[in-house]
N, C-alpha and C positions, 0 to 999 in steps of 0.2 A: 643495531637496534633491531629488535624482534617485532616491532610493530605494537598496536594498540586493539584490544579487543572493547567492543561498546555494547549496551543494551539500550534500546529505544521504544520505551512503551508510549502509546498514543492513544488518545480518547476524543470523540467528536461528535458532531452531528452530521447524518449525510441524508441527501436527498436523493431517493433512487427512483428512476423512472423505467418502467418495463412496457415495451411496446410489442403487440404480435399482429401480424398479418395474414390473413388466409383467403384466397380468392379475392372477392370484392369487399371483404370485411376486414375492420382493424379494430383493435382494442388496446387500451393503455392503462396503466395504474400507476399513481406515485405515491410514495410513502416516505415519511420523515423518520428517522429513528437514530438511536444511540449507536455509534460505531466504535470499535477498539481494535487495535493490533499491537503486536508486540514484535521486534525484530532484534536480531543479534548481527554484529559484523565485526570486522577485522581490518585494521588500516596497516598498509606494509609499503614504504616507499612511495607514498603518495596514491598508491592504489587502494581503493575501497571495496571489500568484499561482503555482501550480506544476503541474509535471509529474513523474510517478514511473513508472518501469519496474520490475516486479516479475516474479521467476521462483520458482515454487515448490520447485524442486529435487528433484522426484519421480524415483525411479529408473526408473519405467516409462514410456517415451516417449508411451504412448498415453493417459495420464492427467496430462500436465504441465499446469500452471496458471500460464500467462503472460499478463499484462496491462499495458497502458498506462493509467494515470489521470491525471486533471486536477483541479486543486481552486482553490477560490476561498474564502479566509477573511477575517475582519475581527479585527485585534488590538485589544482594548480592555482599559482599565485597571480594577484591583479597587482601587486606592488612592484614587481620584477626583482625582487629580493630573495626569493624562494621560501618565504615565511608565510 
């Protein structure tokens, strides 16, 4: 078997807190925003390989959080039958 490809779109709400400290002063800001991401992956012999692009959706362009992540996972069975 060659394995399986998958697409994984997600959307939700994020609460982002940014804190900065310099010398004796500190400042923080918390924003709630719409967040979305999409990922693609491939499963082969219980190994899961994937890539995900995520955007924070913050309204202030100076503090957007955008990243690309990769993952490697292993799927194992809890029932002992390999399913």
